[in-house]
Structure formats: structure tokens, C-alpha cells
DONUBA-312634 format. One record per atom (N, C-alpha, C): chain; atom name; x, y, z; residue in one letter. Coordinates in pm, whole numbers. Each point is the difference from the previous one (the first is absolute). Layout:
BEGIN
<"A" "CA" <X Y Z> "A">
...
END
This chain:
BEGIN
<"A" "N" <-1882 363 -4353> "X">
<"A" "CA" <126 -53 -45> "X">
<"A" "C" <109 32 102> "X">
<"A" "N" <99 -85 8> "X">
<"A" "CA" <107 15 97> "X">
<"A" "C" <89 119 -37> "X">
<"A" "N" <42 76 101> "X">
<"A" "CA" <87 113 -28> "X">
<"A" "C" <143 -49 -19> "X">
<"A" "N" <73 74 -81> "X">
<"A" "CA" <137 -35 -32> "X">
<"A" "C" <91 40 115> "X">
<"A" "N" <77 -94 51> "X">
<"A" "CA" <97 29 105> "X">
<"A" "C" <136 17 -67> "X">
<"A" "N" <47 122 -3> "X">
<"A" "CA" <127 30 -66> "X">
<"A" "C" <112 -32 98> "X">
<"A" "N" <96 -79 -46> "X">
<"A" "CA" <114 -34 86> "X">
<"A" "C" <105 109 -9> "X">
<"A" "N" <104 -15 77> "X">
<"A" "CA" <106 100 0> "X">
<"A" "C" <116 -40 -92> "X">
<"A" "N" <-26 -86 -96> "X">
<"A" "CA" <103 -40 -96> "X">
<"A" "C" <18 108 -107> "X">
<"A" "N" <122 12 -48> "X">
<"A" "CA" <26 98 -105> "X">
<"A" "C" <-50 -53 -134> "X">
<"A" "N" <-8 89 -98> "X">
<"A" "CA" <-43 -41 -133> "X">
<"A" "C" <96 -101 -60> "X">
<"A" "N" <129 15 27> "X">
<"A" "CA" <99 -94 -52> "X">
<"A" "C" <-25 -140 56> "X">
<"A" "N" <-25 -9 130> "X">
<"A" "CA" <-28 -129 62> "X">
<"A" "C" <-130 -60 -52> "X">
<"A" "N" <-101 84 -21> "X">
<"A" "CA" <-127 -49 -54> "X">
<"A" "C" <17 -51 -142> "X">
<"A" "N" <82 70 -80> "X">
<"A" "CA" <23 -47 -136> "X">
<"A" "C" <76 -132 -2> "X">
<"A" "N" <92 -20 94> "X">
<"A" "CA" <71 -128 10> "X">
<"A" "C" <-99 -110 38> "X">
<"A" "N" <-87 28 96> "X">
<"A" "CA" <-101 -100 39> "X">
<"A" "C" <-94 -30 -116> "X">
<"A" "N" <-37 102 -77> "X">
<"A" "CA" <-89 -21 -114> "X">
<"A" "C" <68 -87 -105> "X">
<"A" "N" <127 27 -28> "X">
<"A" "CA" <73 -80 -98> "X">
<"A" "C" <11 -145 47> "X">
<"A" "N" <28 -21 128> "X">
<"A" "CA" <8 -136 54> "X">
<"A" "C" <-134 -71 -6> "X">
<"A" "N" <-107 74 28> "X">
<"A" "CA" <-134 -60 -6> "X">
<"A" "C" <-37 -38 -142> "X">
<"A" "N" <33 87 -97> "X">
<"A" "CA" <-23 -36 -141> "X">
<"A" "C" <76 -126 -36> "X">
<"A" "N" <124 -9 44> "X">
<"A" "CA" <81 -118 -28> "X">
<"A" "C" <-60 -125 60> "X">
<"A" "N" <-50 11 124> "X">
<"A" "CA" <-61 -116 65> "X">
<"A" "C" <-126 -44 -73> "X">
<"A" "N" <-82 97 -39> "X">
<"A" "CA" <-125 -33 -70> "X">
<"A" "C" <31 -67 -134> "X">
<"A" "N" <94 57 -75> "X">
<"A" "CA" <34 -59 -129> "X">
<"A" "C" <64 -138 14> "X">
<"A" "N" <87 -17 100> "X">
<"A" "CA" <62 -130 22> "X">
<"A" "C" <-103 -104 42> "X">
<"A" "N" <-93 37 86> "X">
<"A" "CA" <-101 -96 43> "X">
<"A" "C" <-93 -37 -114> "X">
<"A" "N" <-33 97 -87> "X">
<"A" "CA" <-83 -33 -116> "X">
<"A" "C" <74 -90 -98> "X">
<"A" "N" <130 22 -16> "X">
<"A" "CA" <81 -86 -87> "X">
<"A" "C" <7 -141 55> "X">
<"A" "N" <24 -13 129> "X">
<"A" "CA" <7 -133 63> "X">
<"A" "C" <-135 -69 -8> "X">
<"A" "N" <-107 73 20> "X">
<"A" "CA" <-134 -58 -10> "X">
<"A" "C" <-27 -49 -141> "X">
<"A" "N" <38 79 -99> "X">
<"A" "CA" <-19 -42 -139> "X">
<"A" "C" <79 -126 -29> "X">
<"A" "N" <123 -6 48> "X">
<"A" "CA" <82 -120 -21> "X">
<"A" "C" <-61 -122 71> "X">
<"A" "N" <-54 20 121> "X">
<"A" "CA" <-62 -112 71> "X">
<"A" "C" <-123 -51 -75> "X">
<"A" "N" <-79 91 -53> "X">
<"A" "CA" <-120 -41 -73> "X">
<"A" "C" <38 -71 -129> "X">
<"A" "N" <101 53 -71> "X">
<"A" "CA" <46 -68 -122> "X">
<"A" "C" <57 -137 31> "X">
<"A" "N" <75 -13 108> "X">
<"A" "CA" <53 -129 42> "X">
<"A" "C" <-115 -97 30> "X">
<"A" "N" <-102 49 69> "X">
<"A" "CA" <-114 -84 33> "X">
<"A" "C" <-74 -45 -125> "X">
<"A" "N" <-13 88 -97> "X">
<"A" "CA" <-71 -35 -123> "X">
<"A" "C" <79 -103 -80> "X">
<"A" "N" <131 20 -9> "X">
<"A" "CA" <82 -87 -84> "X">
<"A" "C" <23 -136 64> "X">
<"A" "N" <40 -3 127> "X">
<"A" "CA" <44 -125 62> "X">
<"A" "C" <-105 -69 85> "X">
<"A" "N" <-96 73 51> "X">
<"A" "CA" <-98 -59 90> "X">
<"A" "C" <-141 8 -59> "X">
<"A" "N" <-11 -27 -128> "X">
<"A" "CA" <-128 19 -68> "X">
<"A" "C" <-107 -97 47> "X">
<"A" "N" <35 -110 65> "X">
<"A" "CA" <-100 -95 49> "X">
<"A" "C" <-68 50 127> "X">
<"A" "N" <68 80 78> "X">
<"A" "CA" <-55 47 128> "X">
<"A" "C" <-35 148 -6> "X">
<"A" "N" <-40 48 -115> "X">
<"A" "CA" <-20 142 -22> "X">
<"A" "C" <-126 55 68> "X">
<"A" "N" <-99 -85 27> "X">
<"A" "CA" <-127 49 53> "X">
<"A" "C" <19 75 132> "X">
<"A" "N" <86 -50 85> "X">
<"A" "CA" <18 61 131> "X">
<"A" "C" <123 88 7> "X">
<"A" "N" <99 -28 -81> "X">
<"A" "CA" <127 70 12> "X">
<"A" "C" <-5 145 -48> "X">
<"A" "N" <-63 25 -112> "X">
<"A" "CA" <-3 136 -53> "X">
<"A" "C" <-75 98 91> "X">
<"A" "N" <-118 -35 52> "X">
<"A" "CA" <-64 95 93> "X">
<"A" "C" <83 27 125> "X">
<"A" "N" <70 -101 49> "X">
<"A" "CA" <86 20 117> "X">
<"A" "C" <115 94 -33> "X">
<"A" "N" <61 -17 -116> "X">
<"A" "CA" <110 88 -40> "X">
<"A" "C" <-47 144 -20> "X">
<"A" "N" <-116 16 -60> "X">
<"A" "CA" <-53 135 -21> "X">
<"A" "C" <-33 66 134> "X">
<"A" "N" <-61 -74 90> "X">
<"A" "CA" <-32 54 132> "X">
<"A" "C" <127 35 77> "X">
<"A" "N" <100 -85 -9> "X">
<"A" "CA" <127 27 69> "X">
<"A" "C" <67 124 -58> "X">
<"A" "N" <-6 15 -131> "X">
<"A" "CA" <63 118 -60> "X">
<"A" "C" <-72 128 40> "X">
<"A" "N" <-132 -5 13> "X">
<"A" "CA" <-73 118 46> "X">
<"A" "C" <33 33 144> "X">
<"A" "N" <15 -103 83> "X">
<"A" "CA" <33 24 140> "X">
<"A" "C" <142 52 17> "X">
<"A" "N" <90 -38 -90> "X">
<"A" "CA" <137 47 8> "X">
<"A" "C" <11 142 -56> "X">
<"A" "N" <-63 26 -112> "X">
<"A" "CA" <15 127 -69> "X">
<"A" "C" <-88 110 59> "X">
<"A" "N" <-112 -36 58> "X">
<"A" "CA" <-95 98 52> "X">
<"A" "C" <58 99 100> "X">
<"A" "N" <66 -47 107> "X">
<"A" "CA" <56 95 97> "X">
<"A" "C" <107 91 -61> "X">
<"A" "N" <79 -52 -94> "X">
<"A" "CA" <102 83 -64> "X">
<"A" "C" <-64 110 -84> "X">
<"A" "N" <-109 -32 -66> "X">
<"A" "CA" <-69 102 -80> "X">
<"A" "C" <-63 105 91> "X">
<"A" "N" <-55 -43 113> "X">
<"A" "CA" <-56 97 96> "X">
<"A" "C" <108 90 58> "X">
<"A" "N" <117 -57 30> "X">
<"A" "CA" <110 82 52> "X">
<"A" "C" <47 98 -107> "X">
<"A" "N" <7 -46 -124> "X">
<"A" "CA" <41 88 -110> "X">
<"A" "C" <-98 115 -17> "X">
<"A" "N" <-127 -29 13> "X">
<"A" "CA" <-103 104 -9> "X">
<"A" "C" <16 102 112> "X">
<"A" "N" <27 -48 121> "X">
<"A" "CA" <20 88 115> "X">
<"A" "C" <122 89 -20> "X">
<"A" "N" <109 -56 -51> "X">
<"A" "CA" <121 78 -24> "X">
<"A" "C" <-27 107 -105> "X">
<"A" "N" <-70 -37 -108> "X">
<"A" "CA" <-31 98 -105> "X">
<"A" "C" <-87 113 53> "X">
<"A" "N" <-98 -32 84> "X">
<"A" "CA" <-85 103 59> "X">
<"A" "C" <81 92 91> "X">
<"A" "N" <93 -58 74> "X">
<"A" "CA" <81 80 90> "X">
<"A" "C" <94 92 -78> "X">
<"A" "N" <58 -51 -108> "X">
<"A" "CA" <86 85 -85> "X">
<"A" "C" <-81 114 -59> "X">
<"A" "N" <-119 -31 -49> "X">
<"A" "CA" <-86 103 -57> "X">
<"A" "C" <-35 106 105> "X">
<"A" "N" <-29 -43 122> "X">
<"A" "CA" <-34 95 106> "X">
<"A" "C" <119 87 36> "X">
<"A" "N" <119 -56 5> "X">
<"A" "CA" <119 79 32> "X">
<"A" "C" <31 99 -111> "X">
<"A" "N" <-19 -41 -126> "X">
<"A" "CA" <25 91 -111> "X">
<"A" "C" <-101 115 -2> "X">
<"A" "N" <-125 -29 34> "X">
<"A" "CA" <-101 106 5> "X">
<"A" "C" <26 97 114> "X">
<"A" "N" <47 -52 113> "X">
<"A" "CA" <26 89 113> "X">
<"A" "C" <127 82 -23> "X">
<"A" "N" <92 -50 -81> "X">
<"A" "CA" <124 72 -28> "X">
<"A" "C" <-23 115 -99> "X">
<"A" "N" <-100 -15 -85> "X">
<"A" "CA" <-21 107 -101> "X">
<"A" "C" <-100 103 43> "X">
END
């Protein structure tokens, strides 16, 4: 497994990044849900191809943000363990 590279950011800065990442993930999931609902309601004739494309796009958009959030959480945990 890859070793954790701890940056020189303070805990306050990491918490700000974590809060922003949570916001981005939640906003992208909300927008994805709205796009899928829009596709179901208004584009029901072309649903065979549209829904898989929207789901794939949402995974590609949300995936890196979730990975960054995981990295930030691991880094915060490592800093808290080294501080105690």
C-alpha cells in the first residue's frame, strides 16, 4: 500500500480543505441527482443511453473529490496521532 505523504499544512488549513471537499461532493451529488431527475421527466424517450452516460459522468466528477477527501482525512488523522 502507498505510504501517506504528510504535507506541511496546518490542521486549520486541512479542516478548511476538508469542509470545501465535503461541499463539492455534496453539490456534485445534488447536481447529478437533478440531472438524472430532469432526464427521467423530460427526456423519457431517449432514456436508454442518457442515464448510463449521466451516471458515468457523475462518477467521474465525484470520484476524484472523494479520493481527495479521503487523503485529507488520513492526513488529519496522522497529524492528530503524531501530536498526541
